[in-house]
Structures are given as structure tokens and as C-alpha cells.
Chimera marker file (.cmm) of the C-alpha trace (Angstrom):
<marker_set name="trace">
<marker id="1" x="14.051" y="5.909" z="19.685" r="1" g="1" b="0" radius="0.5"/>
<marker id="2" x="10.899" y="7.456" z="21.159" r="1" g="1" b="0" radius="0.5"/>
<marker id="3" x="12.315" y="10.821" z="22.202" r="1" g="1" b="0" radius="0.5"/>
<marker id="4" x="10.620" y="12.752" z="19.362" r="1" g="1" b="0" radius="0.5"/>
<marker id="5" x="7.248" y="11.033" z="19.727" r="1" g="1" b="0" radius="0.5"/>
<marker id="6" x="4.154" y="11.972" z="21.735" r="1" g="1" b="0" radius="0.5"/>
<marker id="7" x="4.726" y="9.240" z="24.371" r="1" g="1" b="0" radius="0.5"/>
<marker id="8" x="3.553" y="9.790" z="27.904" r="1" g="1" b="0" radius="0.5"/>
<marker id="9" x="5.839" y="8.995" z="30.816" r="1" g="1" b="0" radius="0.5"/>
<marker id="10" x="3.587" y="6.084" z="31.755" r="1" g="1" b="0" radius="0.5"/>
<marker id="11" x="4.481" y="4.409" z="28.456" r="1" g="1" b="0" radius="0.5"/>
<marker id="12" x="8.131" y="4.494" z="29.487" r="1" g="1" b="0" radius="0.5"/>
<marker id="13" x="7.196" y="2.988" z="32.867" r="1" g="1" b="0" radius="0.5"/>
<marker id="14" x="5.622" y="0.058" z="31.014" r="1" g="1" b="0" radius="0.5"/>
<marker id="15" x="8.644" y="-0.279" z="28.726" r="1" g="1" b="0" radius="0.5"/>
<marker id="16" x="10.972" y="-0.410" z="31.745" r="1" g="1" b="0" radius="0.5"/>
<marker id="17" x="9.235" y="-3.617" z="32.785" r="1" g="1" b="0" radius="0.5"/>
<marker id="18" x="10.808" y="-5.337" z="29.741" r="1" g="1" b="0" radius="0.5"/>
<marker id="19" x="14.424" y="-6.238" z="29.127" r="1" g="1" b="0" radius="0.5"/>
<marker id="20" x="16.500" y="-4.034" z="26.812" r="1" g="1" b="0" radius="0.5"/>
<marker id="21" x="16.061" y="-6.133" z="23.660" r="1" g="1" b="0" radius="0.5"/>
<marker id="22" x="12.297" y="-6.295" z="24.115" r="1" g="1" b="0" radius="0.5"/>
<marker id="23" x="12.188" y="-2.525" z="24.767" r="1" g="1" b="0" radius="0.5"/>
<marker id="24" x="13.767" y="-1.948" z="21.356" r="1" g="1" b="0" radius="0.5"/>
<marker id="25" x="11.305" y="-4.350" z="19.724" r="1" g="1" b="0" radius="0.5"/>
<marker id="26" x="8.406" y="-2.628" z="21.476" r="1" g="1" b="0" radius="0.5"/>
<marker id="27" x="9.630" y="0.811" z="20.398" r="1" g="1" b="0" radius="0.5"/>
<marker id="28" x="9.920" y="-0.454" z="16.801" r="1" g="1" b="0" radius="0.5"/>
<marker id="29" x="6.345" y="-1.764" z="16.983" r="1" g="1" b="0" radius="0.5"/>
<marker id="30" x="5.074" y="1.528" z="18.348" r="1" g="1" b="0" radius="0.5"/>
<marker id="31" x="6.891" y="3.533" z="15.678" r="1" g="1" b="0" radius="0.5"/>
<marker id="32" x="5.771" y="1.168" z="12.909" r="1" g="1" b="0" radius="0.5"/>
<marker id="33" x="2.141" y="1.392" z="13.983" r="1" g="1" b="0" radius="0.5"/>
<marker id="34" x="2.334" y="5.132" z="14.782" r="1" g="1" b="0" radius="0.5"/>
<marker id="35" x="0.658" y="4.236" z="18.071" r="1" g="1" b="0" radius="0.5"/>
<marker id="36" x="2.265" y="5.649" z="21.222" r="1" g="1" b="0" radius="0.5"/>
<marker id="37" x="-0.594" y="5.121" z="23.646" r="1" g="1" b="0" radius="0.5"/>
<marker id="38" x="-0.393" y="3.567" z="27.077" r="1" g="1" b="0" radius="0.5"/>
<marker id="39" x="-2.926" y="0.902" z="26.077" r="1" g="1" b="0" radius="0.5"/>
<marker id="40" x="-0.747" y="-0.214" z="23.161" r="1" g="1" b="0" radius="0.5"/>
<marker id="41" x="2.339" y="-0.340" z="25.386" r="1" g="1" b="0" radius="0.5"/>
<marker id="42" x="0.413" y="-2.453" z="27.893" r="1" g="1" b="0" radius="0.5"/>
<marker id="43" x="-0.735" y="-4.776" z="25.114" r="1" g="1" b="0" radius="0.5"/>
<marker id="44" x="2.862" y="-5.231" z="24.011" r="1" g="1" b="0" radius="0.5"/>
<marker id="45" x="3.898" y="-5.933" z="27.592" r="1" g="1" b="0" radius="0.5"/>
<marker id="46" x="1.074" y="-8.458" z="27.949" r="1" g="1" b="0" radius="0.5"/>
<marker id="47" x="2.237" y="-10.199" z="24.772" r="1" g="1" b="0" radius="0.5"/>
<marker id="48" x="5.836" y="-10.291" z="25.995" r="1" g="1" b="0" radius="0.5"/>
<marker id="49" x="7.076" y="-13.698" z="27.154" r="1" g="1" b="0" radius="0.5"/>
<marker id="50" x="7.995" y="-13.889" z="30.844" r="1" g="1" b="0" radius="0.5"/>
<marker id="51" x="11.621" y="-14.520" z="29.863" r="1" g="1" b="0" radius="0.5"/>
<marker id="52" x="11.775" y="-11.002" z="28.376" r="1" g="1" b="0" radius="0.5"/>
<marker id="53" x="10.255" y="-9.232" z="31.366" r="1" g="1" b="0" radius="0.5"/>
<marker id="54" x="12.360" y="-7.630" z="34.062" r="1" g="1" b="0" radius="0.5"/>
<marker id="55" x="11.834" y="-9.310" z="37.419" r="1" g="1" b="0" radius="0.5"/>
<marker id="56" x="10.162" y="-6.544" z="39.384" r="1" g="1" b="0" radius="0.5"/>
<marker id="57" x="10.368" y="-6.410" z="43.169" r="1" g="1" b="0" radius="0.5"/>
<marker id="58" x="6.638" y="-5.932" z="43.756" r="1" g="1" b="0" radius="0.5"/>
<marker id="59" x="4.283" y="-4.759" z="41.065" r="1" g="1" b="0" radius="0.5"/>
<marker id="60" x="1.005" y="-3.387" z="42.314" r="1" g="1" b="0" radius="0.5"/>
<marker id="61" x="-2.343" y="-2.517" z="40.804" r="1" g="1" b="0" radius="0.5"/>
<marker id="62" x="-2.827" y="-2.959" z="37.075" r="1" g="1" b="0" radius="0.5"/>
<marker id="63" x="0.831" y="-3.775" z="36.501" r="1" g="1" b="0" radius="0.5"/>
<marker id="64" x="0.583" y="-6.831" z="38.757" r="1" g="1" b="0" radius="0.5"/>
<marker id="65" x="-2.247" y="-8.438" z="36.839" r="1" g="1" b="0" radius="0.5"/>
<marker id="66" x="-1.079" y="-10.424" z="33.837" r="1" g="1" b="0" radius="0.5"/>
<marker id="67" x="-3.484" y="-12.215" z="31.532" r="1" g="1" b="0" radius="0.5"/>
<marker id="68" x="-3.482" y="-16.012" z="31.375" r="1" g="1" b="0" radius="0.5"/>
<marker id="69" x="-1.439" y="-17.804" z="28.720" r="1" g="1" b="0" radius="0.5"/>
<marker id="70" x="-4.372" y="-18.317" z="26.370" r="1" g="1" b="0" radius="0.5"/>
<marker id="71" x="-5.134" y="-14.600" z="26.303" r="1" g="1" b="0" radius="0.5"/>
<marker id="72" x="-1.494" y="-13.796" z="25.632" r="1" g="1" b="0" radius="0.5"/>
<marker id="73" x="-1.367" y="-16.272" z="22.752" r="1" g="1" b="0" radius="0.5"/>
<marker id="74" x="-4.598" y="-14.811" z="21.308" r="1" g="1" b="0" radius="0.5"/>
<marker id="75" x="-3.220" y="-11.270" z="21.618" r="1" g="1" b="0" radius="0.5"/>
<marker id="76" x="-0.009" y="-12.326" z="19.862" r="1" g="1" b="0" radius="0.5"/>
<marker id="77" x="-2.010" y="-13.798" z="16.982" r="1" g="1" b="0" radius="0.5"/>
<marker id="78" x="-4.196" y="-10.687" z="16.742" r="1" g="1" b="0" radius="0.5"/>
<marker id="79" x="-1.148" y="-8.413" z="16.799" r="1" g="1" b="0" radius="0.5"/>
<marker id="80" x="0.512" y="-10.447" z="14.028" r="1" g="1" b="0" radius="0.5"/>
<marker id="81" x="-2.694" y="-10.303" z="11.952" r="1" g="1" b="0" radius="0.5"/>
<marker id="82" x="-2.959" y="-6.540" z="12.509" r="1" g="1" b="0" radius="0.5"/>
<marker id="83" x="0.648" y="-6.009" z="11.462" r="1" g="1" b="0" radius="0.5"/>
<marker id="84" x="0.001" y="-8.007" z="8.280" r="1" g="1" b="0" radius="0.5"/>
<marker id="85" x="-3.048" y="-5.873" z="7.496" r="1" g="1" b="0" radius="0.5"/>
<marker id="86" x="-1.117" y="-2.642" z="8.098" r="1" g="1" b="0" radius="0.5"/>
<marker id="87" x="1.703" y="-3.832" z="5.830" r="1" g="1" b="0" radius="0.5"/>
<marker id="88" x="-0.851" y="-4.678" z="3.120" r="1" g="1" b="0" radius="0.5"/>
<marker id="89" x="-2.445" y="-1.226" z="3.361" r="1" g="1" b="0" radius="0.5"/>
<marker id="90" x="0.977" y="0.456" z="3.241" r="1" g="1" b="0" radius="0.5"/>
<marker id="91" x="1.841" y="-1.475" z="0.064" r="1" g="1" b="0" radius="0.5"/>
<marker id="92" x="-1.371" y="-0.561" z="-1.789" r="1" g="1" b="0" radius="0.5"/>
<marker id="93" x="-1.972" y="2.971" z="-0.485" r="1" g="1" b="0" radius="0.5"/>
<marker id="94" x="0.165" y="4.800" z="-3.038" r="1" g="1" b="0" radius="0.5"/>
<marker id="95" x="-1.293" y="3.195" z="-6.143" r="1" g="1" b="0" radius="0.5"/>
<marker id="96" x="-4.871" y="3.443" z="-4.847" r="1" g="1" b="0" radius="0.5"/>
<marker id="97" x="-4.354" y="7.119" z="-4.022" r="1" g="1" b="0" radius="0.5"/>
<marker id="98" x="-3.062" y="7.675" z="-7.561" r="1" g="1" b="0" radius="0.5"/>
<marker id="99" x="-6.094" y="5.920" z="-9.067" r="1" g="1" b="0" radius="0.5"/>
<marker id="100" x="-8.481" y="8.001" z="-6.967" r="1" g="1" b="0" radius="0.5"/>
<marker id="101" x="-6.711" y="11.225" z="-7.928" r="1" g="1" b="0" radius="0.5"/>
<marker id="102" x="-6.900" y="10.364" z="-11.635" r="1" g="1" b="0" radius="0.5"/>
<marker id="103" x="-10.586" y="9.406" z="-11.339" r="1" g="1" b="0" radius="0.5"/>
<marker id="104" x="-11.373" y="12.655" z="-9.482" r="1" g="1" b="0" radius="0.5"/>
<marker id="105" x="-9.630" y="14.653" z="-12.207" r="1" g="1" b="0" radius="0.5"/>
<marker id="106" x="-11.522" y="12.812" z="-14.922" r="1" g="1" b="0" radius="0.5"/>
<marker id="107" x="-14.890" y="13.436" z="-13.260" r="1" g="1" b="0" radius="0.5"/>
<marker id="108" x="-14.023" y="17.109" z="-12.789" r="1" g="1" b="0" radius="0.5"/>
<marker id="109" x="-13.097" y="17.377" z="-16.481" r="1" g="1" b="0" radius="0.5"/>
<marker id="110" x="-16.385" y="15.750" z="-17.498" r="1" g="1" b="0" radius="0.5"/>
<marker id="111" x="-18.355" y="18.165" z="-15.321" r="1" g="1" b="0" radius="0.5"/>
<marker id="112" x="-16.545" y="21.097" z="-16.932" r="1" g="1" b="0" radius="0.5"/>
<marker id="113" x="-18.318" y="20.153" z="-20.187" r="1" g="1" b="0" radius="0.5"/>
<marker id="114" x="-21.664" y="21.981" z="-20.112" r="1" g="1" b="0" radius="0.5"/>
<marker id="115" x="-23.358" y="19.502" z="-22.447" r="1" g="1" b="0" radius="0.5"/>
<marker id="116" x="-22.575" y="16.603" z="-20.127" r="1" g="1" b="0" radius="0.5"/>
<marker id="117" x="-23.633" y="18.559" z="-17.054" r="1" g="1" b="0" radius="0.5"/>
<marker id="118" x="-26.909" y="19.575" z="-18.710" r="1" g="1" b="0" radius="0.5"/>
<marker id="119" x="-27.670" y="15.988" z="-19.796" r="1" g="1" b="0" radius="0.5"/>
<marker id="120" x="-26.949" y="14.680" z="-16.274" r="1" g="1" b="0" radius="0.5"/>
<marker id="121" x="-29.168" y="17.362" z="-14.716" r="1" g="1" b="0" radius="0.5"/>
<marker id="122" x="-32.098" y="16.365" z="-16.953" r="1" g="1" b="0" radius="0.5"/>
<marker id="123" x="-31.687" y="12.591" z="-16.986" r="1" g="1" b="0" radius="0.5"/>
<marker id="124" x="-29.628" y="11.542" z="-13.962" r="1" g="1" b="0" radius="0.5"/>
<marker id="125" x="-29.891" y="14.245" z="-11.304" r="1" g="1" b="0" radius="0.5"/>
<marker id="126" x="-28.725" y="11.874" z="-8.524" r="1" g="1" b="0" radius="0.5"/>
<marker id="127" x="-25.555" y="11.031" z="-10.476" r="1" g="1" b="0" radius="0.5"/>
<marker id="128" x="-24.798" y="14.699" z="-11.051" r="1" g="1" b="0" radius="0.5"/>
<marker id="129" x="-24.901" y="15.420" z="-7.316" r="1" g="1" b="0" radius="0.5"/>
<marker id="130" x="-22.571" y="12.519" z="-6.528" r="1" g="1" b="0" radius="0.5"/>
<marker id="131" x="-20.165" y="13.443" z="-9.342" r="1" g="1" b="0" radius="0.5"/>
<marker id="132" x="-20.020" y="17.013" z="-8.054" r="1" g="1" b="0" radius="0.5"/>
<marker id="133" x="-19.151" y="15.754" z="-4.566" r="1" g="1" b="0" radius="0.5"/>
<marker id="134" x="-16.366" y="13.626" z="-6.041" r="1" g="1" b="0" radius="0.5"/>
<marker id="135" x="-15.004" y="16.519" z="-8.104" r="1" g="1" b="0" radius="0.5"/>
<marker id="136" x="-14.912" y="18.800" z="-5.034" r="1" g="1" b="0" radius="0.5"/>
<marker id="137" x="-12.820" y="16.410" z="-2.927" r="1" g="1" b="0" radius="0.5"/>
<marker id="138" x="-9.532" y="18.046" z="-1.982" r="1" g="1" b="0" radius="0.5"/>
<marker id="139" x="-6.330" y="16.016" z="-1.855" r="1" g="1" b="0" radius="0.5"/>
<marker id="140" x="-5.484" y="14.980" z="1.683" r="1" g="1" b="0" radius="0.5"/>
<marker id="141" x="-2.841" y="17.132" z="3.445" r="1" g="1" b="0" radius="0.5"/>
<marker id="142" x="-0.733" y="13.996" z="4.160" r="1" g="1" b="0" radius="0.5"/>
<marker id="143" x="-0.540" y="13.291" z="0.431" r="1" g="1" b="0" radius="0.5"/>
<marker id="144" x="0.797" y="16.808" z="-0.210" r="1" g="1" b="0" radius="0.5"/>
<marker id="145" x="3.531" y="16.474" z="2.434" r="1" g="1" b="0" radius="0.5"/>
<marker id="146" x="4.884" y="13.208" z="0.981" r="1" g="1" b="0" radius="0.5"/>
<link id1="1" id2="2" r="1" g="1" b="0" radius="0.2"/>
<link id1="2" id2="3" r="1" g="1" b="0" radius="0.2"/>
<link id1="3" id2="4" r="1" g="1" b="0" radius="0.2"/>
<link id1="4" id2="5" r="1" g="1" b="0" radius="0.2"/>
<link id1="5" id2="6" r="1" g="1" b="0" radius="0.2"/>
<link id1="6" id2="7" r="1" g="1" b="0" radius="0.2"/>
<link id1="7" id2="8" r="1" g="1" b="0" radius="0.2"/>
<link id1="8" id2="9" r="1" g="1" b="0" radius="0.2"/>
<link id1="9" id2="10" r="1" g="1" b="0" radius="0.2"/>
<link id1="10" id2="11" r="1" g="1" b="0" radius="0.2"/>
<link id1="11" id2="12" r="1" g="1" b="0" radius="0.2"/>
<link id1="12" id2="13" r="1" g="1" b="0" radius="0.2"/>
<link id1="13" id2="14" r="1" g="1" b="0" radius="0.2"/>
<link id1="14" id2="15" r="1" g="1" b="0" radius="0.2"/>
<link id1="15" id2="16" r="1" g="1" b="0" radius="0.2"/>
<link id1="16" id2="17" r="1" g="1" b="0" radius="0.2"/>
<link id1="17" id2="18" r="1" g="1" b="0" radius="0.2"/>
<link id1="18" id2="19" r="1" g="1" b="0" radius="0.2"/>
<link id1="19" id2="20" r="1" g="1" b="0" radius="0.2"/>
<link id1="20" id2="21" r="1" g="1" b="0" radius="0.2"/>
<link id1="21" id2="22" r="1" g="1" b="0" radius="0.2"/>
<link id1="22" id2="23" r="1" g="1" b="0" radius="0.2"/>
<link id1="23" id2="24" r="1" g="1" b="0" radius="0.2"/>
<link id1="24" id2="25" r="1" g="1" b="0" radius="0.2"/>
<link id1="25" id2="26" r="1" g="1" b="0" radius="0.2"/>
<link id1="26" id2="27" r="1" g="1" b="0" radius="0.2"/>
<link id1="27" id2="28" r="1" g="1" b="0" radius="0.2"/>
<link id1="28" id2="29" r="1" g="1" b="0" radius="0.2"/>
<link id1="29" id2="30" r="1" g="1" b="0" radius="0.2"/>
<link id1="30" id2="31" r="1" g="1" b="0" radius="0.2"/>
<link id1="31" id2="32" r="1" g="1" b="0" radius="0.2"/>
<link id1="32" id2="33" r="1" g="1" b="0" radius="0.2"/>
<link id1="33" id2="34" r="1" g="1" b="0" radius="0.2"/>
<link id1="34" id2="35" r="1" g="1" b="0" radius="0.2"/>
<link id1="35" id2="36" r="1" g="1" b="0" radius="0.2"/>
<link id1="36" id2="37" r="1" g="1" b="0" radius="0.2"/>
<link id1="37" id2="38" r="1" g="1" b="0" radius="0.2"/>
<link id1="38" id2="39" r="1" g="1" b="0" radius="0.2"/>
<link id1="39" id2="40" r="1" g="1" b="0" radius="0.2"/>
<link id1="40" id2="41" r="1" g="1" b="0" radius="0.2"/>
<link id1="41" id2="42" r="1" g="1" b="0" radius="0.2"/>
<link id1="42" id2="43" r="1" g="1" b="0" radius="0.2"/>
<link id1="43" id2="44" r="1" g="1" b="0" radius="0.2"/>
<link id1="44" id2="45" r="1" g="1" b="0" radius="0.2"/>
<link id1="45" id2="46" r="1" g="1" b="0" radius="0.2"/>
<link id1="46" id2="47" r="1" g="1" b="0" radius="0.2"/>
<link id1="47" id2="48" r="1" g="1" b="0" radius="0.2"/>
<link id1="48" id2="49" r="1" g="1" b="0" radius="0.2"/>
<link id1="49" id2="50" r="1" g="1" b="0" radius="0.2"/>
<link id1="50" id2="51" r="1" g="1" b="0" radius="0.2"/>
<link id1="51" id2="52" r="1" g="1" b="0" radius="0.2"/>
<link id1="52" id2="53" r="1" g="1" b="0" radius="0.2"/>
<link id1="53" id2="54" r="1" g="1" b="0" radius="0.2"/>
<link id1="54" id2="55" r="1" g="1" b="0" radius="0.2"/>
<link id1="55" id2="56" r="1" g="1" b="0" radius="0.2"/>
<link id1="56" id2="57" r="1" g="1" b="0" radius="0.2"/>
<link id1="57" id2="58" r="1" g="1" b="0" radius="0.2"/>
<link id1="58" id2="59" r="1" g="1" b="0" radius="0.2"/>
<link id1="59" id2="60" r="1" g="1" b="0" radius="0.2"/>
<link id1="60" id2="61" r="1" g="1" b="0" radius="0.2"/>
<link id1="61" id2="62" r="1" g="1" b="0" radius="0.2"/>
<link id1="62" id2="63" r="1" g="1" b="0" radius="0.2"/>
<link id1="63" id2="64" r="1" g="1" b="0" radius="0.2"/>
<link id1="64" id2="65" r="1" g="1" b="0" radius="0.2"/>
<link id1="65" id2="66" r="1" g="1" b="0" radius="0.2"/>
<link id1="66" id2="67" r="1" g="1" b="0" radius="0.2"/>
<link id1="67" id2="68" r="1" g="1" b="0" radius="0.2"/>
<link id1="68" id2="69" r="1" g="1" b="0" radius="0.2"/>
<link id1="69" id2="70" r="1" g="1" b="0" radius="0.2"/>
<link id1="70" id2="71" r="1" g="1" b="0" radius="0.2"/>
<link id1="71" id2="72" r="1" g="1" b="0" radius="0.2"/>
<link id1="72" id2="73" r="1" g="1" b="0" radius="0.2"/>
<link id1="73" id2="74" r="1" g="1" b="0" radius="0.2"/>
<link id1="74" id2="75" r="1" g="1" b="0" radius="0.2"/>
<link id1="75" id2="76" r="1" g="1" b="0" radius="0.2"/>
<link id1="76" id2="77" r="1" g="1" b="0" radius="0.2"/>
<link id1="77" id2="78" r="1" g="1" b="0" radius="0.2"/>
<link id1="78" id2="79" r="1" g="1" b="0" radius="0.2"/>
<link id1="79" id2="80" r="1" g="1" b="0" radius="0.2"/>
<link id1="80" id2="81" r="1" g="1" b="0" radius="0.2"/>
<link id1="81" id2="82" r="1" g="1" b="0" radius="0.2"/>
<link id1="82" id2="83" r="1" g="1" b="0" radius="0.2"/>
<link id1="83" id2="84" r="1" g="1" b="0" radius="0.2"/>
<link id1="84" id2="85" r="1" g="1" b="0" radius="0.2"/>
<link id1="85" id2="86" r="1" g="1" b="0" radius="0.2"/>
<link id1="86" id2="87" r="1" g="1" b="0" radius="0.2"/>
<link id1="87" id2="88" r="1" g="1" b="0" radius="0.2"/>
<link id1="88" id2="89" r="1" g="1" b="0" radius="0.2"/>
<link id1="89" id2="90" r="1" g="1" b="0" radius="0.2"/>
<link id1="90" id2="91" r="1" g="1" b="0" radius="0.2"/>
<link id1="91" id2="92" r="1" g="1" b="0" radius="0.2"/>
<link id1="92" id2="93" r="1" g="1" b="0" radius="0.2"/>
<link id1="93" id2="94" r="1" g="1" b="0" radius="0.2"/>
<link id1="94" id2="95" r="1" g="1" b="0" radius="0.2"/>
<link id1="95" id2="96" r="1" g="1" b="0" radius="0.2"/>
<link id1="96" id2="97" r="1" g="1" b="0" radius="0.2"/>
<link id1="97" id2="98" r="1" g="1" b="0" radius="0.2"/>
<link id1="98" id2="99" r="1" g="1" b="0" radius="0.2"/>
<link id1="99" id2="100" r="1" g="1" b="0" radius="0.2"/>
<link id1="100" id2="101" r="1" g="1" b="0" radius="0.2"/>
<link id1="101" id2="102" r="1" g="1" b="0" radius="0.2"/>
<link id1="102" id2="103" r="1" g="1" b="0" radius="0.2"/>
<link id1="103" id2="104" r="1" g="1" b="0" radius="0.2"/>
<link id1="104" id2="105" r="1" g="1" b="0" radius="0.2"/>
<link id1="105" id2="106" r="1" g="1" b="0" radius="0.2"/>
<link id1="106" id2="107" r="1" g="1" b="0" radius="0.2"/>
<link id1="107" id2="108" r="1" g="1" b="0" radius="0.2"/>
<link id1="108" id2="109" r="1" g="1" b="0" radius="0.2"/>
<link id1="109" id2="110" r="1" g="1" b="0" radius="0.2"/>
<link id1="110" id2="111" r="1" g="1" b="0" radius="0.2"/>
<link id1="111" id2="112" r="1" g="1" b="0" radius="0.2"/>
<link id1="112" id2="113" r="1" g="1" b="0" radius="0.2"/>
<link id1="113" id2="114" r="1" g="1" b="0" radius="0.2"/>
<link id1="114" id2="115" r="1" g="1" b="0" radius="0.2"/>
<link id1="115" id2="116" r="1" g="1" b="0" radius="0.2"/>
<link id1="116" id2="117" r="1" g="1" b="0" radius="0.2"/>
<link id1="117" id2="118" r="1" g="1" b="0" radius="0.2"/>
<link id1="118" id2="119" r="1" g="1" b="0" radius="0.2"/>
<link id1="119" id2="120" r="1" g="1" b="0" radius="0.2"/>
<link id1="120" id2="121" r="1" g="1" b="0" radius="0.2"/>
<link id1="121" id2="122" r="1" g="1" b="0" radius="0.2"/>
<link id1="122" id2="123" r="1" g="1" b="0" radius="0.2"/>
<link id1="123" id2="124" r="1" g="1" b="0" radius="0.2"/>
<link id1="124" id2="125" r="1" g="1" b="0" radius="0.2"/>
<link id1="125" id2="126" r="1" g="1" b="0" radius="0.2"/>
<link id1="126" id2="127" r="1" g="1" b="0" radius="0.2"/>
<link id1="127" id2="128" r="1" g="1" b="0" radius="0.2"/>
<link id1="128" id2="129" r="1" g="1" b="0" radius="0.2"/>
<link id1="129" id2="130" r="1" g="1" b="0" radius="0.2"/>
<link id1="130" id2="131" r="1" g="1" b="0" radius="0.2"/>
<link id1="131" id2="132" r="1" g="1" b="0" radius="0.2"/>
<link id1="132" id2="133" r="1" g="1" b="0" radius="0.2"/>
<link id1="133" id2="134" r="1" g="1" b="0" radius="0.2"/>
<link id1="134" id2="135" r="1" g="1" b="0" radius="0.2"/>
<link id1="135" id2="136" r="1" g="1" b="0" radius="0.2"/>
<link id1="136" id2="137" r="1" g="1" b="0" radius="0.2"/>
<link id1="137" id2="138" r="1" g="1" b="0" radius="0.2"/>
<link id1="138" id2="139" r="1" g="1" b="0" radius="0.2"/>
<link id1="139" id2="140" r="1" g="1" b="0" radius="0.2"/>
<link id1="140" id2="141" r="1" g="1" b="0" radius="0.2"/>
<link id1="141" id2="142" r="1" g="1" b="0" radius="0.2"/>
<link id1="142" id2="143" r="1" g="1" b="0" radius="0.2"/>
<link id1="143" id2="144" r="1" g="1" b="0" radius="0.2"/>
<link id1="144" id2="145" r="1" g="1" b="0" radius="0.2"/>
<link id1="145" id2="146" r="1" g="1" b="0" radius="0.2"/>
</marker_set>
């Protein structure tokens, strides 16, 4: 699942410490969050119940230290809250991007009218500067690829 992602080999070392089912869940989490860092993999491992960890012969160093149960429970709650927030952003991103694009186009059309631009320059110079910044915003490259 992670073969075409920018995962380091250390991430796979962390994933090997989990059983096969949990490895798939962890890979799904990493893909869903677009986060392939070692820190994220370690956080997933820390939030993994002991029943889903592979019994290692002797883990040394940072791999041997596991956080207490309260920290694991807190991390699980924080991860669930973060996933909810990401899902919410994913659901509203498209419509908000559309609204911003329409608003930018409207402002640009207003600024194309010389009478409006002249009135703003005489009466509301600060608004004119901000409207010009808005009108000059380019669409994001990610939006063009979609």
C-alpha cells in the first residue's frame, strides 16, 4: 500500500512491530492523512493496543519505551479528533474554494471598472489596495490538477 509513497525505511521498521491487520490500518491512516513521517508512524504504534503488537525479542532504545496507558488513551482521543477535523475540512473544501474563486472573479471585475477604481482611490484607498491583492491571487496549483 505504501510502495509509491515517500516513506522512509524506518517507517517500515515501526510498522513491522505491529501485526498484519494493524499494519494495514496504520497504512490506511497514513495514506488518509497524507502523512508518511516516522513521528506519525511512532504515534500510531504508541496508540496501538498491546494485543496488536508483535512480541519482539528485545527492543532497544526508543522502540523499547512505550508511554503509559493514560498517554495512549489521550493520544487515541486526539487522533480521533484530528481525523474528524480532517474529514470536516475535506467535506467543505470544494464548496469554499468555489466561493472564493467566484468572489475573486467578482472583485477583479469590479476593479476593471475605472469609475469604481477611481472612487476607491479617492475615498477608500486602503480598500483598493486590499481588493487589488485579492484580485491578483492565482488559483492554487492543486486546484488545477483536480
